[in-house]
N, CA, C and O of each residue as an XYZ file, in Angstrom:
360
protein
N       0.764     -1.243      0.004
C      -0.218      0.226      0.266
C       0.908      1.230      0.051
O       1.981      1.218      0.653
N       0.364      2.485     -1.296
C       0.926      3.472     -0.872
C       1.251      4.352      0.699
O       2.364      4.821      0.939
N       0.260      4.444      1.516
C       0.100      5.098      2.491
C      -0.648      6.325      1.822
O      -1.638      6.411      2.548
N      -0.742      7.130      1.057
C      -1.820      8.155      0.328
C      -3.349      7.796      0.531
O      -3.659      6.633      0.273
N      -4.301      8.623      0.947
C      -5.468      8.169      1.229
C      -6.250      8.734     -0.206
O      -6.005      9.688     -0.945
N      -7.217      7.762     -0.223
C      -7.845      7.916     -1.542
C      -9.424      8.586     -1.219
O     -10.042      7.936     -0.376
N     -10.144      9.776     -1.768
C     -11.038      9.993     -1.254
C     -12.023     10.043     -2.400
O     -11.586     10.075     -3.550
N     -13.052     10.050     -2.215
C     -14.728      9.542     -3.044
C     -14.283     10.422     -3.590
O     -13.378     11.167     -3.216
N     -15.221     10.440     -5.099
C     -15.653     11.548     -5.548
C     -16.710     12.441     -5.195
O     -16.785     13.524     -5.776
N     -17.742     12.043     -4.095
C     -18.492     12.566     -3.835
C     -17.821     13.604     -2.764
O     -18.105     14.792     -2.614
N     -16.870     12.838     -2.075
C     -15.724     14.047     -1.268
C     -15.164     15.197     -1.504
O     -15.071     16.209     -0.810
N     -14.613     14.813     -3.091
C     -14.579     15.564     -3.375
C     -14.897     16.920     -3.827
O     -14.366     18.030     -3.878
N     -16.178     16.249     -4.180
C     -17.407     17.085     -4.659
C     -17.992     18.475     -3.699
O     -18.352     19.605     -4.027
N     -17.876     17.728     -2.300
C     -18.180     18.065     -1.333
C     -17.278     19.542     -0.648
O     -17.589     20.534      0.012
N     -16.032     18.980     -1.256
C     -15.581     19.884     -0.615
C     -15.231     21.687     -2.031
O     -15.193     22.915     -1.963
N     -15.081     20.616     -3.026
C     -15.313     21.860     -3.869
C     -16.344     22.577     -3.700
O     -16.193     23.693     -4.197
N     -17.118     22.454     -3.318
C     -18.748     23.626     -2.917
C     -18.736     24.266     -1.944
O     -19.542     25.099     -1.527
N     -17.252     23.674     -1.301
C     -17.517     24.331     -0.373
C     -16.819     25.890     -0.594
O     -17.214     26.996     -0.227
N     -15.831     25.546     -1.216
C     -15.172     26.364     -1.884
C     -15.657     27.393     -2.722
O     -15.479     28.585     -2.470
N     -16.581     26.748     -4.226
C     -17.494     27.159     -5.154
C     -18.260     28.260     -4.853
O     -17.997     29.460     -4.922
N     -19.570     27.475     -4.395
C     -20.983     27.898     -3.792
C     -20.626     28.277     -2.663
O     -21.666     28.914     -2.499
N     -20.027     28.471     -1.644
C     -20.401     28.435     -0.321
C     -19.365     29.870      0.279
O     -19.626     30.173      1.444
N     -18.294     30.706     -0.380
C     -16.939     31.269     -0.850
C     -16.396     31.426      0.453
O     -16.382     32.526      1.004
N     -15.845     30.163      1.101
C     -14.590     29.760      1.616
C     -14.159     29.921      0.623
O     -14.492     30.079     -0.551
N     -12.651     29.818      1.740
C     -10.929     30.002      1.423
C     -11.046     28.570      1.254
O     -11.596     27.746      1.984
N     -10.104     28.347     -0.416
C     -10.065     27.048     -0.539
C      -8.653     26.364      0.497
O      -8.435     25.166      0.678
N      -7.664     27.798      1.187
C      -6.672     27.256      2.146
C      -7.581     26.816      3.436
O      -7.409     25.685      3.891
N      -8.572     27.714      4.050
C      -9.562     26.924      5.187
C     -10.110     25.852      4.952
O     -10.309     25.246      6.005
N     -10.578     25.123      3.759
C     -11.613     24.296      3.478
C     -10.262     23.002      4.307
O     -10.201     22.236      5.269
N      -9.063     23.645      2.702
C      -7.998     21.965      2.852
C      -7.623     21.981      4.548
O      -7.291     20.960      5.151
N      -7.731     23.205      5.124
C      -6.982     22.518      6.526
C      -8.301     21.843      7.137
O      -8.115     20.752      7.676
N      -9.430     22.277      7.126
C     -10.302     21.923      7.925
C     -11.016     20.325      7.712
O     -11.803     19.833      8.520
N     -10.552     19.664      6.453
C     -10.558     18.690      6.074
C      -9.711     17.387      6.072
O     -10.133     16.232      6.008
N      -8.006     17.957      6.182
C      -7.145     17.654      6.090
C      -6.513     16.903      4.515
O      -6.040     15.770      4.414
N      -6.683     17.916      3.413
C      -5.608     17.650      2.696
C      -5.412     19.018      2.213
O      -5.976     20.095      2.405
N      -4.209     18.520      1.375
C      -3.218     20.009      0.808
C      -4.110     21.331     -0.015
O      -5.054     21.088     -0.768
N      -3.769     22.313      0.193
C      -4.244     22.982     -0.272
C      -3.518     22.758     -2.145
O      -3.322     23.913     -2.523
N      -3.304     22.246     -2.745
C      -2.902     21.874     -4.499
C      -4.323     21.088     -4.316
O      -5.415     21.491     -4.718
N      -3.981     19.528     -3.419
C      -5.166     18.996     -3.893
C      -6.887     19.813     -3.966
O      -7.628     19.930     -4.943
N      -7.031     20.132     -2.965
C      -7.880     21.062     -3.782
C      -8.083     21.720     -4.405
O      -9.297     21.635     -4.590
N      -7.692     22.471     -4.983
C      -7.102     23.699     -6.647
C      -7.599     21.966     -7.541
O      -8.710     21.624     -7.946
N      -6.445     21.301     -7.580
C      -7.359     20.397     -8.445
C      -8.218     20.102     -8.687
O      -8.636     20.048     -9.843
N      -9.009     19.699     -7.383
C     -10.019     19.348     -7.450
C     -11.423     20.507     -7.924
O     -12.558     20.310     -8.359
N     -10.618     21.759     -7.565
C     -11.689     22.599     -8.027
C     -11.929     23.171     -9.195
O     -12.801     23.919     -9.635
N     -10.324     22.318     -9.885
C     -10.056     22.632    -11.198
C     -11.060     21.337    -11.833
O     -11.429     21.484    -12.998
N     -11.299     20.659    -11.434
C     -11.454     19.625    -12.078
C     -12.744     19.572    -11.761
O     -13.274     18.939    -12.675
N     -13.872     20.006    -10.663
C     -15.335     19.640    -10.357
C     -15.950     21.119    -10.453
O     -17.163     21.314    -10.519
N     -15.046     22.080    -10.454
C     -15.638     23.152    -10.275
C     -15.605     24.332    -10.478
O     -16.300     25.199     -9.948
N     -14.587     24.475    -11.456
C     -14.127     25.890    -12.559
C     -13.781     26.669    -10.896
O     -13.651     26.178     -9.775
N     -13.718     28.178    -11.453
C     -12.766     28.686    -10.544
C     -13.690     28.923     -8.921
O     -14.878     28.633     -8.775
N     -12.830     29.482     -7.890
C     -13.903     29.492     -6.709
C     -14.531     30.704     -6.904
O     -14.174     31.504     -7.769
N     -15.268     30.843     -6.294
C     -16.195     31.970     -6.143
C     -15.522     32.775     -4.844
O     -15.080     32.347     -3.778
N     -15.634     34.137     -5.392
C     -14.878     34.918     -4.469
C     -15.814     35.511     -3.619
O     -15.748     36.658     -3.177
N     -16.885     34.501     -3.360
C     -18.089     34.978     -1.922
C     -18.830     36.250     -1.938
O     -18.221     37.260     -2.292
N     -19.910     36.317     -1.642
C     -21.070     37.174     -1.584
C     -20.344     38.479     -0.808
O     -20.719     39.617     -1.090
N     -19.301     38.253      0.170
C     -19.043     39.001      1.384
C     -17.883     40.369      0.471
O     -17.763     41.575      0.689
N     -17.219     39.453     -0.552
C     -16.320     39.905     -1.980
C     -16.863     41.035     -2.352
O     -16.658     42.244     -2.248
N     -17.913     40.016     -2.998
C     -18.684     41.088     -4.047
C     -19.188     42.067     -3.539
O     -19.195     43.025     -4.311
N     -19.687     42.290     -2.425
C     -20.754     43.271     -1.748
C     -19.499     44.059     -1.215
O     -19.883     45.133     -1.679
N     -18.088     44.443     -0.502
C     -17.198     44.811     -0.766
C     -17.130     46.001     -1.781
O     -17.400     47.201     -1.816
N     -16.549     44.875     -2.704
C     -16.240     45.654     -4.387
C     -16.953     46.414     -5.156
O     -16.640     47.234     -6.019
N     -18.455     45.870     -4.540
C     -19.481     47.405     -4.975
C     -19.807     48.439     -3.967
O     -20.417     49.388     -4.459
N     -19.536     48.544     -2.471
C     -18.861     48.791     -2.071
C     -18.360     50.395     -2.368
O     -18.849     51.516     -2.505
N     -17.005     49.692     -2.371
C     -15.658     50.543     -2.504
C     -16.040     50.781     -3.935
O     -15.642     51.895     -4.275
N     -16.674     50.137     -4.916
C     -16.534     51.043     -6.835
C     -17.876     52.691     -6.173
O     -17.658     53.788     -6.688
N     -18.582     52.623     -5.548
C     -19.232     53.368     -4.906
C     -18.655     54.375     -3.925
O     -19.263     55.058     -3.102
N     -18.069     54.351     -4.043
C     -16.874     55.315     -2.675
C     -15.943     56.023     -3.700
O     -16.042     57.219     -3.975
N     -14.986     55.133     -4.266
C     -14.662     55.851     -5.514
C     -14.919     57.239     -6.474
O     -14.246     58.256     -6.642
N     -16.343     56.735     -7.067
C     -17.138     57.357     -7.797
C     -17.487     58.805     -7.032
O     -17.186     59.919     -7.462
N     -18.247     58.486     -5.702
C     -18.557     59.386     -4.729
C     -17.245     60.923     -4.336
O     -17.507     62.106     -4.116
N     -15.515     60.016     -4.408
C     -14.309     60.409     -4.085
C     -13.955     61.260     -5.443
O     -13.592     62.437     -5.426
N     -14.153     60.325     -6.822
C     -14.026     61.502     -8.101
C     -14.666     62.038     -8.132
O     -14.144     63.064     -8.565
N     -16.627     62.411     -7.831
C     -17.110     63.544     -7.939
C     -16.477     64.676     -7.563
O     -16.372     65.791     -8.073
N     -15.939     64.010     -6.242
C     -16.262     65.548     -5.010
C     -14.647     65.927     -5.544
O     -14.147     66.998     -5.200
N     -14.096     65.222     -6.172
C     -12.612     65.946     -6.349
C     -12.328     66.573     -7.775
O     -11.164     66.951     -7.911
N     -13.275     66.785     -9.015
C     -13.880     66.978     -9.654
C     -14.300     68.783     -9.807
O     -14.137     69.769    -10.527
N     -15.095     68.189     -8.240
C     -15.541     69.572     -7.908
C     -15.436     70.545     -7.297
O     -16.087     71.590     -7.290
N     -14.406     70.133     -6.640
C     -12.975     70.880     -6.315
C     -11.938     71.259     -7.175
O     -11.361     72.347     -7.201
N     -11.798     70.535     -7.693
C     -10.935     71.058     -8.810
C     -11.711     72.426     -9.714
O     -10.917     73.362     -9.617
N     -12.492     72.709    -10.236
C     -13.284     73.130    -10.849
C     -13.927     74.508     -9.887
O     -14.688     75.394    -10.275
N     -13.484     74.365     -8.896
C     -13.738     74.948     -7.731
C     -12.376     75.908     -7.726
O     -12.451     77.135     -7.785
N     -11.282     75.268     -7.657
C      -9.982     75.965     -7.284
C      -9.864     76.392     -8.696
O      -8.830     76.879     -8.239
N      -9.880     76.649     -9.749
C     -10.133     77.247    -11.047
C     -10.500     78.091    -11.033
O      -9.861     79.103    -11.321
N     -12.240     78.068    -10.537
C     -12.451     79.356    -10.878
C     -11.885     80.193    -10.128
O     -11.425     81.278    -10.483
N     -11.887     79.425     -8.312
C     -11.192     81.264     -7.372
C      -9.883     81.597     -8.020
O      -9.614     82.768     -8.289
N      -9.041     80.591     -8.288
C      -7.907     81.366     -9.222
C      -7.428     82.423     -9.947
O      -6.553     83.289     -9.963
N      -8.928     81.731    -10.893
C      -9.112     82.602    -11.938
C      -9.804     84.015    -11.718
O      -9.648     84.997    -12.444
N     -10.705     83.923    -10.425
C     -11.408     85.282    -10.161
C     -10.509     86.368     -9.400
O     -10.672     87.586     -9.321
N      -9.293     85.367     -8.748
C      -8.343     86.948     -7.287
C      -6.867     86.190     -8.496
O      -6.087     85.634     -7.724
N      -6.599     86.111     -9.250
C      -5.622     86.225     -9.940
C      -4.650     87.118    -10.607
O      -3.730     86.642    -11.272
């Protein structure tokens, strides 16, 4: 016997689902179930496509994009005001 543990396809698919569907990190899932991160990434490629960034990450990205738009608008307004006052008092 080679000493390697053989996991069932069902076990692998469940591990992949924790990453791709439930948004857990591959590293945390691998540690929790006792497999190497490389094995889990291989299973994700085989059974589940790319790991999902997770709903929390997507919400944070949306929030940051909205904040960036707001700050960009504020900057543009301040630029116009600066140019106006520089011309008026220059």
